[in-house]
N, C-alpha and C positions, 0 to 999 in steps of 0.2 A: 158102287164098284170103283176101285182105284183105276184111274186111267193109265195106260202105258205112255211112255215118252212119245211114241208115234201118234197117239190119239190126242195129245195135248198141243195142238197146233197153235203157234203164237200169233197168227193172223196179222203178220206184217207190222207189228207194233214198233219195233226198233227201226225198221225200214221207213215207215211213215215219219217217225221223229227225225231220222237222219236227213231225209229229203227236205223237210220243212225247216229244221234248225241249222243244218250244216250246208245244204245246197241252196237254200233260199226259195224253194218251190212252194207255191201257195197250196193250202190244203185242198182247194178245189181242183187244181192241176194234179195233185197227188192222187186224188180219188179217180180222176179221169185216166191216169196212167196205170193204175193197179191192174186193170184187165189185161195189160200187155205183159205182165210178169207171172211167174208161177212159183209156188212154194214147194220145196222138195225136202223130204225127210231122208237123212243119210244115217244109217246105222254105224256105230263105231267100227272102224276097220274097213268100211266100204270104200272102194276106189271109185271116185267120181269122174276122173279123167285119167286115162292110161296113156303112156308114151306111145306115139304112133297113131293115136286116134284123132279124128277130126271132130272137134267139139263146136258148140254154137253158143256157149254162154259165158258171161262174166257172173261171178257169184258174190252175193252180199250175205254175210253170216248174221243171221237173225238170232241164232242160239247155237252154242256149241263151239267146236274148234276144228279147223282144217289144217292140213299140212301140205306144202308144195315142195317137191323134191325130185331128184334124179338118182339113177343107179348107174355106177360106172361098170367097166368091163369085168372088174373083179367081184362084182355083186355088192359093192359097198354103197350105202345110201349117203347122199349129200343133201341136206335140208337147206333150201333157200329162204323159205318164209313160213311163218305160222300165221293163221288168220283166226283170231277169236271174234267175239261179238263186235259188230259195227265195222268190220274190216271188209274190204273188197279184195277179190283174188281171182286170177285167171292166168292162162298162158296167152299173153297178148298176141304173139305171132300166130298162134293157133286161131284166136278169135278174129283178129283183124285181117289176116292174110289167108285164112282158110287153109293153113298148112298143118301137116300132121304134128301133134303135140310133141314137144321135146321133153316134157316133164310129166310127173305124176301128181295127182291131187287126191287126197283121201281124207276121211273123217277120223279124227283122233278121239272124239266123243260122239255120242248120239247127237246129231245136229239137225237144225232146220236152216236151209239156205234159200235165199231168193235167187231165182234164175232169171237173168236178163239177157235178151238176145239183141241183135243189131237193130231190130225194128223199135225196141224200147228206146234206145239212145237217139235214134232219128226222130221219133215222135216227141220225146222229152225235149230235145234241142229245138224243135220247131215250135213247141208249145210254150216253152219257158226260156227266156234269155238268161235268167239266173242259173238254170241248170246247164245251159250251154257254156257259160263262163266257168261254172264249177267243174264241169267235166274236163275242160281244157286245163284247169289248174290241177286237177287230179292226175292227169297224164304227166304234167310237168313234175309234180311231186314224186310220182313213181319213178321217173327217169333219174331224178336227183337221189332218191333212196337207193337205186341200183348202183349209182356211182359211189355213194357212201359205203354201200355193202362191199363192193369190190375193194375199195381203199382199206376198209377195216380188215379184210382178210389178208391183204398184202403189206399193210403199213402200220398196223397197231399190234400191241401185245395181247396175249390171251386174256389178261386181267382187264384191259381196256374194252375188249370185245364183250366180255362177260358183263361189265358194268353198263355198257350200252344196251345189251340184251335186256337187263333188268329194267332200264328206262323204257325201252320199246314195248316190253311184254311184262309188266309188273306182277301179273297174277299167274304167269305160266310155270313158275318154278314148282308149284304144287300140282300142276295139271298134266305135265308130260314127263316121261322118264329121263333120267340124267344123260343117258347115251344119246338121246335126240338133241338135247341142248348142246352136248359136245359136238355132235355132227353139225349143227347150225354154226357153231363157233369155229369149226375147222380144227378141233383139237381132240385128243383122246379123252375117254372118261377119267383116266387117272390124272391127266393134266387139269381137267375140270375140278376134280376133288381138291387138288392142290390150290387152285385159284380160289375156290370157295373158302378154303381155310384162311387164305391170305386176306380176303375181303372181310371175313367175319372177325379177324383179329386186328383190323386196322384201327 
């Protein structure tokens, strides 16, 4: 019998590799930490975190693609981040300060995500000094990325933003609709089509 996507659980493969290869956590510590996390299947289109909700997780994308966005008073969506495999994503204010979420998080493909709560980070930091240092660096990188994101929106051209998007998300051009890419870049779909023609013709 052919298994459905939901039945084909990836069993933390990428998460294990990430912790050992990127965060420097020993395989023994990884195995000790796994009972502290959970694996969740998210169907395409499922809202994982809604604006106004109080969530308790940071998510690691084991398989699939998530989208982080807000909706303005006119009902227009503004995409702040995509999270493909091996990316972390969360509403940090919601997670760290227990405040109602300011953003939405949903699945753009059938996805498997690892759910990590505060107790995981406390336990991992106590158990592994390598993870503690890695987590601090992760937070610093996230702050730097946010600064760069704001600067890109106010200080660079649409073409520059598109080229940076390709560098950050090299395989997403074929995975998300063009209007979402335009939303992420802060331009219209028509402007995106023009920019893509310019880049293709360079």
